[in-house]
C-alpha positions as MATLAB code, in Angstrom:
seq = 'XXXXXXXXXXXXXXXXXXXXXXXXXXXXXXXXXXXXXXXXXXXXXXXXXXXXXXXXXXXXXXXXXXXXXXXXXXXXXXXXXXXXXXXXXXXXXXXXXXXXXXXXXXXXXXXXXXXXXXXXXXXXXXXXXXXXXXXXXXXXXXXXXXXXXXXXXXXXXXXXXXXXXXXXXXXXXXXXXXXXXXXXXXXXXXXXXXXXXXXXXXXXXXXXXXXXXXXXXXXXXXX';
ca = [
      78.991  105.529   87.097;
      79.622  105.571   90.872;
      81.456  108.439   92.580;
      84.834  106.708   92.711;
      84.983  105.843   89.001;
      83.689  109.337   88.126;
      86.483  110.895   90.221;
      89.134  108.737   88.535;
      87.740  109.493   85.086;
      87.832  113.246   85.745;
      91.387  112.983   87.020;
      92.569  111.053   83.982;
      90.731  113.366   81.579;
      92.330  116.383   83.217;
      95.836  114.999   82.806;
      97.969  116.644   80.193;
      98.803  114.232   77.417;
     101.388  114.940   74.788;
     100.137  113.727   71.398;
     102.149  110.879   69.958;
     102.248  110.790   66.194;
     102.400  107.242   65.006;
     104.083  106.732   61.712;
     104.452  103.580   59.706;
     107.938  102.643   58.705;
     108.480  101.561   55.159;
     111.419  100.873   52.860;
     111.634  101.350   49.132;
     113.731   99.288   46.762;
     116.059  100.959   44.301;
     114.531   99.416   41.221;
     115.926  102.153   38.952;
     119.492  100.909   39.544;
     118.418   97.362   38.758;
     116.898   98.546   35.508;
     120.091  100.350   34.477;
     122.398   97.398   35.194;
     120.064   94.793   33.688;
     118.579   96.600   30.719;
     118.884   93.483   28.559;
     116.868   91.310   30.973;
     113.320   90.364   29.944;
     110.564   92.549   31.352;
     109.048   89.605   33.226;
     112.362   88.927   34.989;
     112.681   92.598   35.967;
     109.162   92.589   37.391;
     109.926   89.457   39.363;
     113.100   90.991   40.793;
     111.259   94.167   41.772;
     108.573   92.199   43.592;
     111.240   90.227   45.433;
     113.101   93.400   46.421;
     109.905   94.957   47.781;
     109.204   91.882   49.895;
     105.606   91.768   48.692;
     105.701   88.417   46.923;
     107.600   85.166   46.821;
     108.279   82.517   49.413;
     108.712   83.774   52.958;
     107.246   87.236   52.251;
     105.733   88.849   55.375;
     102.918   91.388   55.319;
     103.580   94.514   57.384;
      99.900   94.377   58.381;
     100.799   91.441   60.637;
     103.589   93.297   62.441;
     103.471   95.379   65.650;
     103.484   99.136   65.061;
     103.887  102.348   67.026;
     106.641  104.345   68.754;
     106.552  102.388   72.012;
     107.299   99.157   70.154;
     110.954  100.207   69.983;
     111.239   99.691   73.745;
     110.227   96.026   73.541;
     113.197   93.666   74.034;
     114.557   92.097   70.857;
     114.964   88.672   72.428;
     113.643   86.614   75.295;
     110.227   86.155   76.907;
     109.473   89.885   76.727;
     110.165   90.159   72.996;
     107.396   90.019   70.409;
     108.332   86.432   69.561;
     108.413   85.499   73.232;
     105.050   87.131   74.006;
     103.463   85.273   71.097;
     104.176   81.978   72.862;
     102.459   82.863   76.156;
      98.824   83.615   77.110;
      98.127   87.301   77.527;
      98.487   87.805   81.305;
     101.747   85.847   81.338;
     102.998   87.685   78.252;
     102.224   91.065   79.852;
     104.161   90.081   82.967;
     107.304   89.854   80.814;
     106.930   93.446   79.561;
     108.367   95.943   82.101;
     106.183   98.757   80.711;
     103.057   96.861   81.811;
     104.055   96.025   85.393;
     101.331   98.188   87.000;
      98.688   96.559   84.815;
      99.977   93.124   85.778;
      99.804   94.071   89.477;
      96.202   95.214   88.988;
      95.262   92.020   87.149;
      96.700   89.924   89.973;
      94.880   91.941   92.655;
      91.600   91.526   90.779;
      92.163   87.778   90.462;
      91.915   87.932   86.667;
      95.139   86.137   85.690;
      93.491   82.780   85.002;
      90.444   84.425   83.412;
      92.590   86.258   80.872;
      95.031   83.413   80.289;
      92.241   80.908   79.658;
      90.123   83.133   77.410;
      90.275   82.510   73.676;
      90.489   85.017   70.820;
      90.268   88.250   72.801;
      91.673   91.743   72.398;
      93.263   93.573   75.327;
      93.845   97.324   75.403;
      96.752   97.424   77.840;
      97.578  100.693   79.654;
     101.257  101.392   80.245;
     102.779  102.251   83.607;
     102.770  105.900   82.476;
      99.029  105.635   81.841;
      98.429  104.552   85.427;
     100.760  107.281   86.701;
      98.266  109.892   85.475;
      95.993  108.770   88.305;
      96.964  110.267   91.708;
      98.704  107.642   93.818;
      96.187  107.799   96.668;
      93.298  107.255   94.259;
      95.108  104.460   92.425;
      95.962  102.704   95.691;
      92.313  102.950   96.741;
      91.117  101.356   93.520;
      93.803   98.645   93.632;
      92.416   97.616   97.001;
      88.774   97.557   95.846;
      88.466   94.293   93.942;
      84.985   94.984   92.570;
      85.857   98.381   91.139;
      89.229   97.170   89.890;
      87.608   94.240   88.098;
      85.070   96.585   86.489;
      87.809   98.862   85.169;
      90.102   96.076   83.944;
      87.383   94.090   82.159;
      86.416   97.289   80.345;
      89.793   97.005   78.594;
      88.969   93.575   77.117;
      86.941   92.840   73.973;
      85.684   89.299   73.437;
      87.112   88.870   69.939;
      90.348   89.566   68.111;
      90.561   92.964   66.422;
      92.840   93.775   63.490;
      94.170   97.299   62.900;
      91.573   97.677   60.124;
      88.834   96.963   62.674;
      89.973   99.989   64.679;
      89.363  102.469   61.849;
      85.852  103.292   63.055;
      84.626  100.704   65.512;
      82.354  100.157   68.494;
      82.901   97.007   70.549;
      81.314   95.287   73.531;
      83.731   94.776   76.412;
      83.770   92.051   79.045;
      82.581   94.734   81.475;
      79.350   94.811   79.365;
      79.601   98.374   78.054;
      81.093   99.619   74.797;
      84.362  101.251   73.805;
      85.008  102.999   70.499;
      88.045  103.238   68.252;
      89.033  105.590   65.449;
      92.033  106.209   63.220;
      93.980  105.119   60.170;
      97.528  104.569   58.899;
      98.572  102.898   62.160;
      97.469  105.930   64.225;
      94.507  105.017   66.418;
      92.668  106.260   69.490;
      90.323  104.511   71.902;
      87.346  106.461   73.268;
      88.773  109.583   71.576;
      91.409  109.891   74.294;
      93.758  106.938   74.720;
      96.359  106.591   71.977;
      97.647  103.248   70.738;
     101.411  103.472   71.260;
     102.263   99.893   70.291;
      99.617   97.945   68.442;
      99.001   94.548   66.908;
     101.064   92.690   69.504;
     100.342   88.958   69.392;
     100.075   86.611   72.354;
      99.018   82.966   72.382;
      95.350   83.819   72.959;
      94.959   87.558   72.391;
      95.808   90.576   70.294;
      97.161   93.436   72.396;
      97.073   97.179   71.780;
      99.202   99.067   74.293;
      97.645  102.453   75.170;
      98.771  105.606   76.963;
      95.656  106.247   79.095;
      93.545  104.108   81.432;
      90.026  103.640   80.050;
      87.031  104.211   82.314;
      83.653  102.467   82.029;
      80.782  104.743   81.039;
      78.297  103.141   83.411;
];
């Protein structure tokens, strides 16, 4: 690791980070009431109704495992290009440009000349630092890195894995990045960390060519 990346890594590690507890939202159906008002219905019909109420079976049922999760997801617009549906239609660099919380990352990607590289890649995973993640780096240091294309490219490609990762893959994983070194992930129940430091604050976001996990800390290459 050269002196500049080491200095940035120390600065980021020294930053005070408030833990964010990620909780999965769930809803339960009131099957007891159904049982009381339909006590004469056959057991098979009751079971079918319960499954329909829970949303776990039947036509049009959607698995929560396919949905974005995390506290920062609430800030994503409900409609338009920056919404989850809108981002799913665009390649990852374009999709990120429509999310105001990722504007610093988008600026960095443009300065590194990686827009076409990311947009044209297939089946990748991007760990995308928020604006707040970049703000942990002193402005003078960040400006210096933003103007050093080689170092910026090294840092940004460290945030990209060359295959799509599901939340289950993040439970205890080690993955090669496009920067050629590894990053690690740990967690469960929709609460995950990357390299034991960066927290996933909005995960499982789909774009046309990538899965995105928005994180609260900039990752630094280990070599």
